[in-house]
C-alpha positions in Angstrom: -2.9 21.2 -19.2 -1.9 22.8 -15.8 -3.2 19.6 -14.2 -0.8 17.1 -16.1 2.0 19.3 -15.3 1.2 19.0 -12.0 0.2 15.1 -11.7 3.9 14.5 -13.3 5.6 16.4 -11.0 4.0 14.7 -8.2 5.1 11.8 -9.6 8.8 12.8 -9.7 9.3 14.8 -6.5 6.1 13.4 -4.6 5.0 16.1 -1.9 4.0 15.1 1.7 0.2 14.0 2.1 0.4 14.9 6.0 -1.5 12.6 8.0 -2.3 9.7 5.2 -2.6 6.4 7.1 -0.7 3.4 5.9 -1.5 -0.3 6.8 2.0 -2.1 6.7 1.8 -5.5 6.5 5.7 -7.1 6.9 6.8 -10.1 9.0 10.4 -8.7 9.3 11.2 -6.9 12.7 14.4 -5.0 11.1 12.6 -4.5 7.1 9.2 -3.3 9.6 11.7 -0.9 11.7 13.2 0.3 8.4 10.8 1.5 6.6 8.1 2.4 8.9 10.7 5.2 9.8 10.9 5.8 6.1 7.2 6.3 5.9 7.0 8.2 9.1 9.5 11.1 7.6 7.2 11.3 4.4 4.8 12.4 7.2 2.4 9.3 7.1 0.7 7.8 9.7 1.4 3.9 9.7 -0.6 1.1 11.4 2.3 -1.9 11.4 0.9 -5.7 11.3 2.9 -8.6 10.9 0.9 -11.0 9.1 -1.8 -11.1 6.5 -4.2 -12.5 9.1 -3.6 -9.6 11.3 -4.1 -7.1 8.4 -6.9 -8.9 7.4 -8.8 -8.9 11.4 -7.4 -4.9 11.6 -9.2 -4.1 8.2 -12.6 -6.2 9.5 -12.0 -4.5 13.1 -12.2 -0.9 11.0 -15.6 -2.0 8.9 -17.0 -3.1 12.0 -16.6 -0.1 13.7 -17.8 2.0 10.6 -14.4 3.5 10.1 -13.8 1.5 6.7 -11.5 0.9 5.5 -9.3 2.7 7.8 -6.7 3.5 5.9 -5.8 5.1 2.9 -3.0 3.0 1.3 -2.4 -1.3 2.0 1.8 -1.7 2.0 1.9 -5.8 2.2 5.0 -8.0 2.0 4.2 -10.7 -0.6 5.6 -13.7 1.2 4.4 -13.4 5.4 5.0 -15.8 7.8 1.4 -18.0 8.5 -1.3 -19.2 6.4 -2.1 -16.5 4.4 0.3 -14.2 1.9 0.2 -10.5 0.7 -2.1 -12.1 -2.0 -4.7 -13.1 0.1 -4.5 -9.5 2.0 -5.0 -7.6 -2.0 -7.9 -10.1 -2.2 -9.3 -9.2 1.0 -9.1 -5.6 -0.3 -10.6 -6.1 -3.7 -13.0 -9.2 -3.6 -14.3 -9.1 0.0 -14.4 -5.6 1.0 -15.1 -4.9 -2.6 -12.8 -1.7 -2.6 -11.1 -0.7 -6.2 -7.8 0.4 -7.0 -8.4 4.2 -6.1 -10.4 3.9 -2.9 -8.0 2.0 -1.7 -4.5 1.3 -3.3 -2.5 -1.3 -2.5 1.3 -1.8 -2.7 2.9 -4.9 -2.9 6.5 -5.8 -1.6 8.0 -8.8 -3.7 11.8 -10.0 -3.7 10.0 -12.6 -6.7 11.5 -12.0 -9.9 9.2 -13.7 -11.7 7.6 -11.5 -14.7 4.8 -13.8 -14.7 3.7 -13.5 -10.9 4.3 -10.2 -10.8 2.2 -9.5 -13.6 -0.5 -12.1 -11.9 -0.4 -9.8 -8.5 -1.5 -6.5 -11.1 -4.1 -8.5 -11.9 -5.2 -9.6 -8.9 -5.2 -5.8 -8.1 -2.2 -4.6 -7.1 -1.9 -0.8 -7.9 2.1 -1.2 -8.2 4.7 -3.9 -7.2 8.0 -2.9 -5.5 10.8 -5.0 -5.6 12.6 -5.7 -2.7 15.2 -4.6 -1.5 12.9 -1.6 -1.6 14.6 1.9 -2.6 13.6 4.5 -0.1 13.2 7.0 -3.0 11.2 4.8 -5.0 9.0 3.6 -1.9 8.3 6.6 -1.1 7.7 7.7 -4.6 5.3 4.7 -5.3 3.5 5.8 -2.3 3.0 9.3 -2.5 2.2 8.6 -5.8 -1.2 6.8 -5.2 -2.4 8.3 -2.2 -2.2 11.9 -4.4 -4.1 9.3 -7.3 -6.7 8.2 -5.0 -7.3 11.9 -3.3 -8.0 13.0 -7.3 -10.3 10.4 -7.5 -11.6 11.1 -4.4 -12.0 15.0 -5.2 -13.0 14.8 -8.9 
C-alpha cells in the first residue's frame, strides 16, 4: 500500500531525478530553448537535436558505441522539418531498436487535436502525449512520471 501511495505522490508532485538524460527532438529554436531550460530546471540532462533524422542518427551512434540507448527518455515533437516525423523516431525506438515502453519511454509533443491521430500514436508505442503548446508543469510531470516508472521497472 505504501508503494502505491508513493507512486501516486510521484505523479501528482513529481520529484526530480537528477542526471536522467532526455533526448529532445524539436525543430523550432524558440520552443527548443524554452523547453530545454524547463527540463534542465528539473535537473535533467538534455541532448537536443532538430530533426527526426538527427535523432535516429544520435540513437544509432550510441548503439554503435555500446552505450545504447544513450538516454532515459525521448521527447519528440510530432511534426518536424525534414522527411521524417516524430512518429518515425517512435518507430525506430520501438521496432528497429526493439525498446519497449519501460526500457525507453517516448513522449510525443503534438498540436494535432485529432483524437484518432492521438490514439494512433499511443498504439504505435508512445508512452504518452504532450499537447502543444505545452504547459510546463504538465510536461515536467509526464516526463518525470515516465522516468520514475522506467526506473521502477529496472529495479524490479
